[in-house]
Every structure is written in structure tokens, then in C-alpha cells.
C-alpha positions as protocol buffer text, in pm:
chain_id: "A"
residue {
  index: 1
  type: UNK
  ca { x: 7388 y: 4717 z: 1259 }
}
residue {
  index: 2
  type: UNK
  ca { x: 7520 y: 4349 z: 1224 }
}
residue {
  index: 3
  type: UNK
  ca { x: 7747 y: 4098 z: 1436 }
}
residue {
  index: 4
  type: UNK
  ca { x: 8007 y: 4138 z: 1216 }
}
residue {
  index: 5
  type: UNK
  ca { x: 8001 y: 4533 z: 1215 }
}
residue {
  index: 6
  type: UNK
  ca { x: 7967 y: 4504 z: 1579 }
}
residue {
  index: 7
  type: UNK
  ca { x: 8263 y: 4309 z: 1633 }
}
residue {
  index: 8
  type: UNK
  ca { x: 8468 y: 4545 z: 1409 }
}
residue {
  index: 9
  type: UNK
  ca { x: 8367 y: 4821 z: 1631 }
}
residue {
  index: 10
  type: UNK
  ca { x: 8436 y: 4654 z: 1931 }
}
residue {
  index: 11
  type: UNK
  ca { x: 8788 y: 4607 z: 1758 }
}
residue {
  index: 12
  type: UNK
  ca { x: 8865 y: 5005 z: 1749 }
}
residue {
  index: 13
  type: UNK
  ca { x: 8700 y: 5043 z: 2043 }
}
residue {
  index: 14
  type: UNK
  ca { x: 8984 y: 4839 z: 2261 }
}
residue {
  index: 15
  type: UNK
  ca { x: 9232 y: 4979 z: 2101 }
}
residue {
  index: 16
  type: UNK
  ca { x: 9197 y: 5294 z: 2350 }
}
residue {
  index: 17
  type: UNK
  ca { x: 9241 y: 5062 z: 2684 }
}
residue {
  index: 18
  type: UNK
  ca { x: 9518 y: 4828 z: 2505 }
}
residue {
  index: 19
  type: UNK
  ca { x: 9715 y: 5182 z: 2451 }
}
residue {
  index: 20
  type: UNK
  ca { x: 9626 y: 5271 z: 2815 }
}
residue {
  index: 21
  type: UNK
  ca { x: 9715 y: 4898 z: 2977 }
}
residue {
  index: 22
  type: UNK
  ca { x: 10046 y: 4906 z: 2723 }
}
residue {
  index: 23
  type: UNK
  ca { x: 10181 y: 5279 z: 2793 }
}
residue {
  index: 24
  type: UNK
  ca { x: 10047 y: 5410 z: 3138 }
}
residue {
  index: 25
  type: UNK
  ca { x: 10088 y: 5191 z: 3500 }
}
residue {
  index: 26
  type: UNK
  ca { x: 9715 y: 5137 z: 3463 }
}
residue {
  index: 27
  type: UNK
  ca { x: 9748 y: 4795 z: 3534 }
}
residue {
  index: 28
  type: UNK
  ca { x: 10031 y: 4813 z: 3756 }
}
residue {
  index: 29
  type: UNK
  ca { x: 10325 y: 4524 z: 3726 }
}
residue {
  index: 30
  type: UNK
  ca { x: 10033 y: 4327 z: 3509 }
}
residue {
  index: 31
  type: UNK
  ca { x: 9933 y: 4598 z: 3256 }
}
residue {
  index: 32
  type: UNK
  ca { x: 10170 y: 4457 z: 2959 }
}
residue {
  index: 33
  type: UNK
  ca { x: 9957 y: 4126 z: 3018 }
}
residue {
  index: 34
  type: UNK
  ca { x: 9642 y: 4291 z: 3039 }
}
residue {
  index: 35
  type: UNK
  ca { x: 9743 y: 4501 z: 2687 }
}
residue {
  index: 36
  type: UNK
  ca { x: 9837 y: 4117 z: 2557 }
}
residue {
  index: 37
  type: UNK
  ca { x: 9511 y: 3987 z: 2662 }
}
residue {
  index: 38
  type: UNK
  ca { x: 9308 y: 4288 z: 2500 }
}
residue {
  index: 39
  type: UNK
  ca { x: 9540 y: 4283 z: 2167 }
}
residue {
  index: 40
  type: UNK
  ca { x: 9420 y: 3910 z: 2122 }
}
residue {
  index: 41
  type: UNK
  ca { x: 9094 y: 3950 z: 2199 }
}
residue {
  index: 42
  type: UNK
  ca { x: 9070 y: 4252 z: 1978 }
}
residue {
  index: 43
  type: UNK
  ca { x: 9252 y: 4027 z: 1682 }
}
residue {
  index: 44
  type: UNK
  ca { x: 9043 y: 3759 z: 1724 }
}
residue {
  index: 45
  type: UNK
  ca { x: 8706 y: 3954 z: 1680 }
}
residue {
  index: 46
  type: UNK
  ca { x: 8907 y: 3994 z: 1341 }
}
residue {
  index: 47
  type: UNK
  ca { x: 8925 y: 3666 z: 1249 }
}
residue {
  index: 48
  type: UNK
  ca { x: 8533 y: 3624 z: 1371 }
}
residue {
  index: 49
  type: UNK
  ca { x: 8328 y: 3863 z: 1254 }
}
residue {
  index: 50
  type: UNK
  ca { x: 8503 y: 3775 z: 877 }
}
residue {
  index: 51
  type: UNK
  ca { x: 8396 y: 3444 z: 898 }
}
residue {
  index: 52
  type: UNK
  ca { x: 8048 y: 3516 z: 1031 }
}
residue {
  index: 53
  type: UNK
  ca { x: 7977 y: 3768 z: 757 }
}
residue {
  index: 54
  type: UNK
  ca { x: 8083 y: 3533 z: 517 }
}
residue {
  index: 55
  type: UNK
  ca { x: 7915 y: 3215 z: 618 }
}
residue {
  index: 56
  type: UNK
  ca { x: 7587 y: 3420 z: 676 }
}
residue {
  index: 57
  type: UNK
  ca { x: 7571 y: 3662 z: 409 }
}
residue {
  index: 58
  type: UNK
  ca { x: 7641 y: 3936 z: 616 }
}
residue {
  index: 59
  type: UNK
  ca { x: 7858 y: 4144 z: 469 }
}
residue {
  index: 60
  type: UNK
  ca { x: 7824 y: 4495 z: 394 }
}
residue {
  index: 61
  type: UNK
  ca { x: 8007 y: 4814 z: 290 }
}
residue {
  index: 62
  type: UNK
  ca { x: 8076 y: 4907 z: 586 }
}
residue {
  index: 63
  type: UNK
  ca { x: 8224 y: 4596 z: 688 }
}
residue {
  index: 64
  type: UNK
  ca { x: 8436 y: 4625 z: 364 }
}
residue {
  index: 65
  type: UNK
  ca { x: 8563 y: 4957 z: 459 }
}
residue {
  index: 66
  type: UNK
  ca { x: 8559 y: 4954 z: 824 }
}
residue {
  index: 67
  type: UNK
  ca { x: 8711 y: 4591 z: 907 }
}
residue {
  index: 68
  type: UNK
  ca { x: 9076 y: 4647 z: 686 }
}
residue {
  index: 69
  type: UNK
  ca { x: 9056 y: 4996 z: 871 }
}
residue {
  index: 70
  type: UNK
  ca { x: 9034 y: 4838 z: 1201 }
}
residue {
  index: 71
  type: UNK
  ca { x: 9284 y: 4583 z: 1185 }
}
residue {
  index: 72
  type: UNK
  ca { x: 9557 y: 4844 z: 1081 }
}
residue {
  index: 73
  type: UNK
  ca { x: 9457 y: 5084 z: 1341 }
}
residue {
  index: 74
  type: UNK
  ca { x: 9534 y: 4777 z: 1587 }
}
residue {
  index: 75
  type: UNK
  ca { x: 9832 y: 4653 z: 1453 }
}
residue {
  index: 76
  type: UNK
  ca { x: 10013 y: 5048 z: 1365 }
}
residue {
  index: 77
  type: UNK
  ca { x: 9883 y: 5153 z: 1721 }
}
residue {
  index: 78
  type: UNK
  ca { x: 10030 y: 4862 z: 1912 }
}
residue {
  index: 79
  type: UNK
  ca { x: 10378 y: 4889 z: 1703 }
}
residue {
  index: 80
  type: UNK
  ca { x: 10387 y: 5258 z: 1732 }
}
residue {
  index: 81
  type: UNK
  ca { x: 10347 y: 5160 z: 2121 }
}
residue {
  index: 82
  type: UNK
  ca { x: 10598 y: 4924 z: 2091 }
}
residue {
  index: 83
  type: UNK
  ca { x: 10899 y: 5210 z: 1982 }
}
residue {
  index: 84
  type: UNK
  ca { x: 10784 y: 5428 z: 2230 }
}
residue {
  index: 85
  type: UNK
  ca { x: 10845 y: 5119 z: 2499 }
}
residue {
  index: 86
  type: UNK
  ca { x: 11219 y: 5003 z: 2249 }
}
residue {
  index: 87
  type: UNK
  ca { x: 11092 y: 4749 z: 2177 }
}
residue {
  index: 88
  type: UNK
  ca { x: 11092 y: 4739 z: 1820 }
}
residue {
  index: 89
  type: UNK
  ca { x: 11292 y: 4978 z: 1600 }
}
residue {
  index: 90
  type: UNK
  ca { x: 11118 y: 5262 z: 1425 }
}
residue {
  index: 91
  type: UNK
  ca { x: 11247 y: 5202 z: 1089 }
}
residue {
  index: 92
  type: UNK
  ca { x: 11097 y: 4849 z: 1097 }
}
residue {
  index: 93
  type: UNK
  ca { x: 10760 y: 5013 z: 1171 }
}
residue {
  index: 94
  type: UNK
  ca { x: 10791 y: 5269 z: 888 }
}
residue {
  index: 95
  type: UNK
  ca { x: 10831 y: 5015 z: 653 }
}
residue {
  index: 96
  type: UNK
  ca { x: 10523 y: 4828 z: 763 }
}
residue {
  index: 97
  type: UNK
  ca { x: 10342 y: 5141 z: 802 }
}
residue {
  index: 98
  type: UNK
  ca { x: 10459 y: 5229 z: 454 }
}
residue {
  index: 99
  type: UNK
  ca { x: 10341 y: 4933 z: 252 }
}
residue {
  index: 100
  type: UNK
  ca { x: 9959 y: 4957 z: 461 }
}
residue {
  index: 101
  type: UNK
  ca { x: 9948 y: 5321 z: 273 }
}
residue {
  index: 102
  type: UNK
  ca { x: 10038 y: 5184 z: -66 }
}
residue {
  index: 103
  type: UNK
  ca { x: 9833 y: 4917 z: -43 }
}
residue {
  index: 104
  type: UNK
  ca { x: 9541 y: 5141 z: 70 }
}
residue {
  index: 105
  type: UNK
  ca { x: 9641 y: 5398 z: -223 }
}
residue {
  index: 106
  type: UNK
  ca { x: 9595 y: 5100 z: -454 }
}
residue {
  index: 107
  type: UNK
  ca { x: 9275 y: 4957 z: -314 }
}
residue {
  index: 108
  type: UNK
  ca { x: 9124 y: 5347 z: -383 }
}
residue {
  index: 109
  type: UNK
  ca { x: 9266 y: 5410 z: -718 }
}
residue {
  index: 110
  type: UNK
  ca { x: 9129 y: 5038 z: -822 }
}
residue {
  index: 111
  type: UNK
  ca { x: 8774 y: 5072 z: -598 }
}
residue {
  index: 112
  type: UNK
  ca { x: 8732 y: 5435 z: -840 }
}
residue {
  index: 113
  type: UNK
  ca { x: 8766 y: 5161 z: -1125 }
}
residue {
  index: 114
  type: UNK
  ca { x: 8512 y: 4963 z: -952 }
}
residue {
  index: 115
  type: UNK
  ca { x: 8746 y: 4666 z: -943 }
}
residue {
  index: 116
  type: UNK
  ca { x: 8783 y: 4526 z: -580 }
}
residue {
  index: 117
  type: UNK
  ca { x: 9108 y: 4389 z: -546 }
}
residue {
  index: 118
  type: UNK
  ca { x: 9123 y: 4109 z: -291 }
}
residue {
  index: 119
  type: UNK
  ca { x: 9355 y: 4017 z: 18 }
}
residue {
  index: 120
  type: UNK
  ca { x: 9667 y: 3745 z: -126 }
}
residue {
  index: 121
  type: UNK
  ca { x: 9791 y: 3467 z: 108 }
}
residue {
  index: 122
  type: UNK
  ca { x: 10123 y: 3704 z: 103 }
}
residue {
  index: 123
  type: UNK
  ca { x: 9908 y: 3975 z: 303 }
}
residue {
  index: 124
  type: UNK
  ca { x: 9765 y: 3659 z: 498 }
}
residue {
  index: 125
  type: UNK
  ca { x: 10110 y: 3518 z: 592 }
}
residue {
  index: 126
  type: UNK
  ca { x: 10228 y: 3916 z: 675 }
}
residue {
  index: 127
  type: UNK
  ca { x: 9936 y: 3967 z: 868 }
}
residue {
  index: 128
  type: UNK
  ca { x: 9946 y: 3691 z: 1091 }
}
residue {
  index: 129
  type: UNK
  ca { x: 10333 y: 3701 z: 1122 }
}
residue {
  index: 130
  type: UNK
  ca { x: 10270 y: 4039 z: 1244 }
}
residue {
  index: 131
  type: UNK
  ca { x: 10030 y: 3960 z: 1494 }
}
residue {
  index: 132
  type: UNK
  ca { x: 10267 y: 3651 z: 1627 }
}
residue {
  index: 133
  type: UNK
  ca { x: 10547 y: 3960 z: 1640 }
}
residue {
  index: 134
  type: UNK
  ca { x: 10306 y: 4217 z: 1824 }
}
residue {
  index: 135
  type: UNK
  ca { x: 10285 y: 3939 z: 2080 }
}
residue {
  index: 136
  type: UNK
  ca { x: 10586 y: 3869 z: 2191 }
}
residue {
  index: 137
  type: UNK
  ca { x: 10676 y: 4207 z: 2155 }
}
residue {
  index: 138
  type: UNK
  ca { x: 10393 y: 4272 z: 2431 }
}
residue {
  index: 139
  type: UNK
  ca { x: 10485 y: 3974 z: 2641 }
}
residue {
  index: 140
  type: UNK
  ca { x: 10877 y: 4081 z: 2607 }
}
residue {
  index: 141
  type: UNK
  ca { x: 10998 y: 3750 z: 2773 }
}
residue {
  index: 142
  type: UNK
  ca { x: 11384 y: 3786 z: 2779 }
}
residue {
  index: 143
  type: UNK
  ca { x: 11403 y: 3396 z: 2712 }
}
residue {
  index: 144
  type: UNK
  ca { x: 11188 y: 3469 z: 2346 }
}
residue {
  index: 145
  type: UNK
  ca { x: 11394 y: 3736 z: 2282 }
}
residue {
  index: 146
  type: UNK
  ca { x: 11573 y: 3546 z: 1972 }
}
residue {
  index: 147
  type: UNK
  ca { x: 11220 y: 3423 z: 1846 }
}
residue {
  index: 148
  type: UNK
  ca { x: 11095 y: 3761 z: 1841 }
}
residue {
  index: 149
  type: UNK
  ca { x: 11377 y: 3867 z: 1645 }
}
residue {
  index: 150
  type: UNK
  ca { x: 11376 y: 3617 z: 1423 }
}
residue {
  index: 151
  type: UNK
  ca { x: 10958 y: 3649 z: 1384 }
}
residue {
  index: 152
  type: UNK
  ca { x: 10996 y: 4071 z: 1322 }
}
residue {
  index: 153
  type: UNK
  ca { x: 11251 y: 3971 z: 1014 }
}
residue {
  index: 154
  type: UNK
  ca { x: 10988 y: 3732 z: 895 }
}
residue {
  index: 155
  type: UNK
  ca { x: 10725 y: 3966 z: 934 }
}
residue {
  index: 156
  type: UNK
  ca { x: 10955 y: 4289 z: 780 }
}
residue {
  index: 157
  type: UNK
  ca { x: 11058 y: 4033 z: 450 }
}
residue {
  index: 158
  type: UNK
  ca { x: 10639 y: 3879 z: 413 }
}
residue {
  index: 159
  type: UNK
  ca { x: 10574 y: 4304 z: 415 }
}
residue {
  index: 160
  type: UNK
  ca { x: 10827 y: 4353 z: 164 }
}
residue {
  index: 161
  type: UNK
  ca { x: 10740 y: 4039 z: -16 }
}
residue {
  index: 162
  type: UNK
  ca { x: 10355 y: 4133 z: -21 }
}
residue {
  index: 163
  type: UNK
  ca { x: 10402 y: 4417 z: -143 }
}
residue {
  index: 164
  type: UNK
  ca { x: 10617 y: 4374 z: -452 }
}
residue {
  index: 165
  type: UNK
  ca { x: 10323 y: 4075 z: -523 }
}
residue {
  index: 166
  type: UNK
  ca { x: 10072 y: 4309 z: -495 }
}
residue {
  index: 167
  type: UNK
  ca { x: 10220 y: 4544 z: -729 }
}
residue {
  index: 168
  type: UNK
  ca { x: 10310 y: 4317 z: -972 }
}
residue {
  index: 169
  type: UNK
  ca { x: 9957 y: 4171 z: -947 }
}
residue {
  index: 170
  type: UNK
  ca { x: 9805 y: 4466 z: -962 }
}
residue {
  index: 171
  type: UNK
  ca { x: 10019 y: 4739 z: -1176 }
}
residue {
  index: 172
  type: UNK
  ca { x: 9774 y: 4797 z: -1442 }
}
residue {
  index: 173
  type: UNK
  ca { x: 9614 y: 5003 z: -1152 }
}
residue {
  index: 174
  type: UNK
  ca { x: 9862 y: 5277 z: -1182 }
}
residue {
  index: 175
  type: UNK
  ca { x: 9902 y: 5255 z: -1570 }
}
residue {
  index: 176
  type: UNK
  ca { x: 9607 y: 5275 z: -1747 }
}
residue {
  index: 177
  type: UNK
  ca { x: 9395 y: 5336 z: -1409 }
}
residue {
  index: 178
  type: UNK
  ca { x: 9200 y: 4969 z: -1516 }
}
residue {
  index: 179
  type: UNK
  ca { x: 9254 y: 4643 z: -1439 }
}
């Protein structure tokens, strides 16, 4: 197993302590901050594994499959925990997770037709704002409440825009099964 794949697996493993620190009293009064640190480290492994894989030609089928799955597991786990902590409305999380299911379905259909659909810039912006939103919500700093809400709305709009963009650019996947 190469380094980028190890980083991807490490990101998945980090979800367990992240959830434990965020939802239990494991870290005492520092639990949220420890969870935030774990989330940031996990998010940075996502940047690192992709850069390393491309730079050193270490792209593998395992990485192509697991890297986006690891990202979805991390972000969705965080948002579900934030619902439990009453820091994000459930309907926002439902929209975000629904988008991920729809895109995954598109990619599955495309891959059956031997077509790889690359991530768009809208998707990258969406991911960036979702990560910032999650970090702000984990930190739960009252002085940043309004900023956190603005970032949440931006992330939500980008989620919908990226979905619409994705569907428009790849609608042929649904119509005739080819690109």
C-alpha cells in the first residue's frame, strides 16, 4: 500500500476518535477542540494524499475509490454529529448528503460505461466551504455565530449549484447511458 492510500485509510480511522471526542465527555472541556484538531488533520490528509498521488504517479484504483468515500464519511459524520449537538439543522445536512448520493449514483452509472467524471470547480468550492463550516460549528464560538451561519448558507448554495452543474454537464449519463 502506497503513502497516499495509507493517508486515505488513516483519514477513515480518524473518524472514530473524532466522533468520540465530539459527542462524548472523553476530552472533558477540551473535547470540541480535540475533535476540531482531529478534523483538521483528517482534512489535511485529503489534500496531501491527492497531491502526493499525482506528483509521484501513485494513483491507484483503491485510491480512486476510497479517497472520495473517505471524504464523504468524514464530512457526513461531522455533520450528523453537529445535528446531535444542535449546531446545524437536519434539513441542511439532508440536502448535502442527498447531493452526495446523487453524484455517487452518476459516477457509478458513468463508470459502468467506462467514463470517469472529474470533480468540477463548483464541487471543490463546495467542499472547501463545507470544511470551513464544519470547523466553525465544531469550534462553536459565539462571537463567530453570524459568520458561521453565512458560511453554512454559502456551503448550502454551493452544494445545490454544484449538483445542478454536475447534472447539466453529465445529463447524457441518464438519457442514454453514454457520455
